[in-house]
Each structure stands twice: as C-alpha cells, then as structure tokens.
C-alpha positions in Angstrom: -13.6 -11.1 25.2 -10.3 -10.3 23.6 -7.6 -13.0 23.4 -4.8 -10.4 23.4 -2.0 -11.0 25.8 -0.4 -7.8 27.1 3.4 -8.0 27.1 4.7 -5.9 29.9 8.4 -5.6 29.9 9.6 -3.1 32.6 13.2 -3.0 31.4 12.1 -1.6 28.0 9.7 1.1 29.3 12.4 3.5 30.5 14.8 2.9 27.7 15.4 5.6 25.1 14.3 4.6 21.6 17.1 3.8 19.1 17.4 6.7 16.8 19.4 6.6 13.5 20.0 9.9 11.8 16.8 11.3 13.4 14.6 8.3 12.6 13.5 5.7 15.1 14.2 2.0 14.7 10.7 0.9 13.5 10.7 3.7 10.9 14.0 2.5 9.6 12.6 -1.0 9.2 9.6 0.4 7.3 12.1 2.2 5.0 14.1 -1.0 4.5 10.9 -2.9 3.5 10.2 -0.1 1.0 13.7 -0.5 -0.4 13.1 -4.1 -1.3 11.0 -3.3 -4.4 13.6 -0.8 -5.5 16.3 -3.5 -5.2 14.2 -5.8 -7.4 13.3 -3.1 -9.9 16.8 -1.7 -10.3 18.3 -5.2 -10.4 16.0 -6.4 -13.2 16.3 -3.2 -15.3 20.1 -2.9 -14.9 20.5 -6.6 -15.5 18.7 -6.3 -18.8 20.6 -3.2 -19.7 24.0 -4.6 -18.8 23.0 -8.1 -19.9 24.7 -9.4 -16.8 23.3 -11.0 -13.7 26.2 -9.7 -11.5 25.8 -6.2 -12.9 22.1 -6.3 -12.2 22.7 -7.6 -8.7 25.3 -4.8 -8.0 23.0 -2.1 -9.4 20.1 -3.4 -7.3 22.1 -3.2 -4.1 23.4 0.2 -5.0 19.9 1.5 -5.8 18.5 0.0 -2.5 21.3 1.6 -0.5 20.7 5.0 -2.2 16.9 4.6 -1.5 17.6 3.7 2.1 19.7 6.7 2.9 17.4 9.0 0.8 14.4 7.6 2.7 16.0 8.1 6.1 16.9 11.7 5.2 13.4 12.4 3.8 11.6 11.0 6.9 14.0 12.9 9.2 13.2 16.1 7.4 9.5 15.5 7.5 9.6 14.7 11.3 11.8 17.7 12.2 10.1 19.9 14.8 7.0 17.7 14.9 5.5 15.8 17.9 6.4 12.2 18.5 4.7 9.6 16.3 3.7 12.4 13.8 4.1 10.2 10.7 2.3 7.2 12.2 -0.7 9.3 13.4 -0.8 11.1 10.0 -1.1 7.7 8.3 -3.8 6.5 10.7 -5.8 9.7 10.1 -5.5 9.4 6.4 -6.7 5.8 6.4 -9.6 6.8 8.7 -10.7 9.7 6.4 -10.5 7.4 3.3 -12.7 4.9 5.2 -10.2 2.0 4.9 -9.4 1.4 8.5 -11.0 3.1 11.6 -8.5 5.0 13.7 -7.7 3.5 17.1 -6.7 7.0 18.3 -8.9 10.1 19.0 -7.5 12.8 16.8 -10.3 15.3 16.7 -12.2 17.1 19.5 -15.9 16.3 19.6 -18.6 17.1 22.1 -20.5 14.1 23.5 -23.8 14.1 25.3 -24.1 12.3 28.5 -26.4 9.2 28.3 -27.3 9.6 32.0 -29.5 12.6 31.6 
C-alpha cells in the first residue's frame, strides 16, 4: 500500500500556468538550478583572473544572468510548436531507454494479449 497523500487543490486546477518568455514556471526553476554551477565557475575563474573577490562575484552574477536568459531562450526555441510537456517526456524516455529509471508514462504503442483467454 502506498503512503502517498494526494493533494487535491481545486483552485489550482483551472488556473493557467505561469509562462515566462515561452517557458513554464517549473522549467524556469530548473534553468535557475543549472545556472548555479555557472555562477560558481565564472566567479572562481574571474576572481582568480582579476585577483579580486568583488570582481569574481560580479562576473559570477553576470555569467549566471546571461546563462539564465540564454537557457530560457533555448528551451523556448526547443519547445516551439511541440506538444505540452515535450521536454519532460523526452527526458523520461531517454532515462528509460538508458535503463536508469523506468518511465511512469506509456510512450510507445504495444499490443497486449488478454490473460482471460
């Protein structure tokens, strides 16, 4: 028996998703989490080059902002004219084909035999 609790919030069901520059809110958060390593990398490299903590911090923020907007534009371009959840389903299918994580969605058509024969 599963211990999952289903959260049913009726006021969120009919609400339109928040879209920023053609990318939904959860996708923006994923892009932000991917910008954190860029912030650290640019900050350390530019801090060493400028020999300044403030210069490294400024360059790190600048690099993270550039990566954020670049990532949003790239994801929006990939999603254009594709069905909803295209990127998420593509990732799930890729992990399933690699054998890393089984897909919780059915993404291929297969013919099943009835067990009641």
